C-alpha angles and dihedrals in degrees: 000000000000127000100057097301093144084078124079106297111270109249126194129191114202134208113256095255092053091046090055091049092051092049089052090056104263107151100207131079112191123214094249090054093066110097095185143336132203095236142348111292130228122223109259101024125117117263119202118205127204133196127236090273091055094252124141110269110168146325130222148145117294121221114189094194105039126089083228094070097182131022107203123219100167134034130174121036125021114272137186108248116206144103092309090053094053091045090055092048093048092047090052090054091052093046092054090058099050112121093014129140122324097264140110090206106084141148104239099178122029105191123238093005091065103036099270102098111199096013132099125179123194126186120215109182105300095346125092116202115198119191120193118205098173124065090213090079095060097084088049098042097108091053093047092046089052091050094048092049091051096047103034099032098210120183088214131023125199124194119209123185135202109252095237095073106030090111091054090048091051090052088055092049094252115135133180120250138055116352109214116338112027120232135185119313089220115045123197115218137169127240115188089331097313118112121227137173122237119201094214097177104040109008124110115283103341096338104283140033105248096167094083094057096113093043090052089054090050090053089052090059091053099046109078111127094354135124103235129203117196107199115201084011096177107173093358101252097148091043094056092050090047090051091052089048091062103264116175090220139351127210122195115207119189136137092225120084088196090059094047090050090051090052090051090052091050090053089050088056089060108052091174088072095054094100095071117094106249131193133182125204123189107202146110102284097217094049095042094051091051097043110028128084129236139083132236139195097216127025127184119197112192108156125177115261110306094193115049090171139020093259089064094054099100093045089051093053090053091047092052090051092048093045096050094041088056090048091052091055087059094054122102121223109293090019124152129226122199107192122186137182131194095182108124091194091061112070123223090250092051093048094047090048090053092051094044091048089055089049093051093047091051087073090225127120111253142173135196115244099183146329128211147171136199128350110257093257088063100063117183113208098173136034100262091050091063096082101138123078134156138181132192121211131182115211125204 
């Protein structure tokens, strides 16, 4: 095994509260939850945890530098962890996605929720993009790459790394980019019959936001004959679905010219959508919504995370209320608001309360049409994994 496993197995004893959390399925053990350990640990080795009665509790990847000291991938009875184990886990991920949506853009591995804590793997056509968020995987990367190639059979494989350990990776001879044969830096894939580009080498996350697939399809069903405003439009996903749904017009609003250009390219990949009237506005979304003129029949607000850390939670709640209140003022009678949040530090209840408060304070009658979360290929097995939430309101 890699990661110093020829030594005596690293053993951790946890405080009672952490032990309870692990038993309930939480996949992280924080540094201050470790009561004692038999020796200093090395990033990447397996750490075995025991309960207060000296019984096996869980096993995970140790990270000597991270506040998340162990990322757990197995809890319950002792198990042999090796290539066969990872093959079984990866095959289970693939099996869960058989018969899913008509797309060749799919999340194949969703981190902690599927037994690969700190790893996500997204497929775009024939390219697999693997992003590592935990340094503990670096000593095991060759083994994991081999497993992913065997199970997912990509033509091309791209490795992306979290910025906080790129130096460590370089010292180990691990570099971001194509592994083996190089492919295209921008990959074209199909989602429910709409073509998109994924910037697999330099785009955000793994190159595209696949988690909103189902919400995009819901927007399509609401769009016929409507003037649609896509706030924080990014690469235009909601706009393309709205156009296919029969929208009278679509307007992309984003502060980034790069994002608006990407949306334009995505429209050019779908000539059948060229008939819809399309507008692009480069501006700060909050300011533009509050200051500009114009009314719409359907508005989507899908900002980037407004709370990167717990300390920003209250400010984010206020920002969601302000954003969606401004959007509601732009809605015509009978207009529809689709409001989304990807802030993990803001709970679904808190987000929904912020949106509903804005609706009540608008003085207009309103009703909720639906609420939703992740697409099925983004399972969330513990609280912090459930970052995405959306709600759809109709305003009189």
